[in-house]
N, C-alpha and C positions, 0 to 999 in steps of 0.2 A: 933036388935036381929038377930043372925046368925042361919041359918038352915043348918044342915049337908045334903049334897047331894052326891050321889054315881054316878060317871061317869066312862065310860070305854074309855081309850085312847090307841092309837097305841104305841108300844114299843119305837120307835124312838122319839115320842113326849114326852113320860115320861122321857126318858134320857135327852132330851133337857130341859125339865122343871126342872129336878134335877140340871143340870148344871147351869141354869139361877138362880136358888134359891141359890146355893153355891156362884156363882159369884157376885150376887147383895146383898147377905146376907139378903134376904127377904124370907118369908115363901112361900111355894108353893100355899097356899090358897090365899095369897095376889096377887100373879102373875096371878093366874087363875081368880080371881075376877075382876082384872083390865082388863084382856083380854076379859072376857065375857061382862063386862060393855061397853067396847069400841065397841065390835061387835054389841051389842044391841042398842047402842046409835043412835038416829036419825041423829046426826051430821056425823056419819060414811058414810052415803050415800052422804052427801054434800061434804065431804072431798074426796071421791072417784070421784065424779063428777068434782070437782076442779082439781084433778090430771089429769083427762082425758082432760079437757079443756086446761090445760097447755101443755100437749103433742100435742094436735091438733094445738095450736098456734105455737108451735115450728116446727111442720111439715109444717104448712102453710108458715112460714118464709123460711124454707128450699126450698119449692117448688117455692116461689117467686125468691129466689137467683138462682135456677136452670133455671127458665124461662129466667131470665136476661142473664145468661151465654149462654144459647142456642141462644138467640137473637143476642148476640154479635158474636158468632161463625157463625151463618147464614149470618149476614151482612158482616163479614170479608171474608167469602168464596164468597159471591155474588160480592163484590167489586173486589176481585182478578179475578174471572171468567170474569167479565165485562172488566177489564183492559187487561186481556190476550186475549180475543176475539177481542178487539179493536186493539191491537198492533201486532197480529200475521198475517203475510201476507199469501196469497194463495201460494201453492207450485206447481211447475211443477212435472210431473211424475218422472223425473230423480232424483229430489231432495228428493222425498218422502222416499226412503230407508235410505238415510243419516239422514234425519230428524227423522225417526222412531228410529234409533239407538241412536241418540242424546237424543230423548225423553225418551227412556228407561234408559239411563245414568242419566239424570236429575231426573227421578222418583226415581231411587235408592238413589240418593243424597238427595232428598226430604224426603224419608222414614227414612234415617239415621239421618237427621237433626231433624225430628219430634221425633224420638226416644230419641235423646239426650235432646231435650227440655222438653219432658214429664218426663224423668228421673231426670232432674235438678229441677223440680218443678216450674220453671218459666213459668207462663201461660199468655196467651194473655189478659185475664181479668185484671190481675194485671198491665200489661203494659198500657192498655187503661185507667185505673183509675189513674195511675201515670201521664200519659201524660195530662189527663184532669186537674189534680190537679196542675201540673206545669204551664199549660197555663192559669190557673185562671178560667176555665169553670165550676168548681164545686161549 
């Protein structure tokens, strides 16, 4: 047995309901009944919770990848700094000016190379993974 019920809807919702009715060739009553049943269903809470859990899982995996990437970056920088400090000799006062100029030139070159590398999309993470795969470490 069906009971007639009077409800008030916003104009844009009525327009969308009319369009959905025409598009699906179903009565507005059928569409509203299905929507209300879905809204009142106890399963709707479980479905919403499942959607949130899926999003949280996806976010967790993204954070794990981000942590791995940051670790790779930190280790690469640490190895570079260690090698640089080990290989760089002390300078006399006279050589300091020439070395500062050379350092500025090298830094500008570094920034240019970094910009090109980032623009190309080729990242250290991909190289590290390829090197490990080719050496059989994976």
